[in-house]
C-alpha positions in Angstrom: 16.5 35.0 77.1 13.1 36.7 76.6 10.5 37.0 79.3 8.2 33.9 79.1 5.3 36.2 79.9 5.8 38.1 76.6 5.9 35.0 74.3 2.3 35.5 73.2 3.0 39.1 72.2 6.2 38.1 70.3 4.3 35.4 68.4 1.5 37.9 67.7 3.9 40.5 66.4 5.7 37.9 64.2 2.4 36.8 62.8 1.4 40.5 62.0 4.8 41.1 60.4 4.4 38.1 58.2 0.9 39.2 57.2 2.1 42.7 56.4 4.9 41.3 54.3 2.5 39.0 52.4 0.0 41.7 51.9 2.6 44.1 50.5 4.2 41.4 48.3 0.9 40.2 46.8 -0.1 43.8 46.1 3.1 45.4 45.0 4.8 42.7 43.0 2.1 42.4 40.4 1.9 46.2 40.1 5.6 46.9 39.7 7.0 43.6 38.4 10.7 42.7 38.9 12.8 45.8 39.9 15.9 46.1 37.8 18.6 48.7 37.7 16.9 49.8 34.5 13.8 50.7 36.5 15.5 51.9 39.7 18.3 54.1 38.4 16.1 56.5 36.3 14.1 57.3 39.5 17.3 58.1 41.3 18.3 60.4 38.4 15.0 62.2 38.5 15.5 62.7 42.3 19.0 64.0 41.7 17.7 66.5 39.1 14.9 67.7 41.3 17.5 68.1 44.2 19.7 70.1 41.8 16.9 72.3 40.6 15.9 73.1 44.2 19.5 73.8 45.3 20.3 75.8 42.2 17.2 78.0 42.8 18.2 78.5 46.5 21.7 79.4 45.5 20.4 81.9 42.9 18.2 83.5 45.6 21.1 83.7 48.0 23.4 85.0 45.3 21.2 87.9 44.7 21.8 89.2 48.2 18.3 90.6 48.4 15.3 89.3 50.3 13.4 87.1 47.9 9.9 88.2 46.8 6.8 86.1 47.1 7.2 84.7 43.6 10.7 83.5 44.3 9.7 81.9 47.5 6.7 80.2 45.9 9.0 78.9 43.1 11.5 77.6 45.7 8.7 75.9 47.7 7.4 74.3 44.5 10.9 72.9 43.7 11.3 71.7 47.3 7.9 69.9 47.3 8.8 68.2 43.9 12.1 67.1 45.3 10.7 65.8 48.6 7.9 63.9 46.9 10.3 62.2 44.5 12.7 61.5 47.3 9.9 59.9 49.4 8.9 57.8 46.4 12.5 56.6 46.0 12.8 55.8 49.7 9.5 53.9 49.6 10.8 51.8 46.7 14.0 51.1 48.6 12.0 50.1 51.7 9.9 47.8 49.6 13.0 46.2 48.2 14.7 45.9 51.6 11.6 44.3 53.1 11.3 41.7 50.3 8.0 43.0 48.9 9.4 43.1 45.4 11.5 40.8 43.3 14.8 42.2 42.1 16.8 41.2 39.1 19.5 42.5 36.7 
């Protein structure tokens, strides 16, 4: 059983959680509409392609056996940032779905 002295804090946190859910739902749902596999899967494919580009470049650098020059490192960094940004977007979308901020269908 929970500590009776903490009941006000629990109620407060539940109220805040509901307010956050409602704020996200009323903001995100109109912006994105219903999320379907037709909308979700292409994002996952783009993430996979970006991951592949990044790993392919890293393997190419490693395969050369030489220390990469500044241009090679800059290209690898660019590919990593692209991959990480797309991954973060996909994870944010998954989180929004899990939290019930978006309607799903199909």
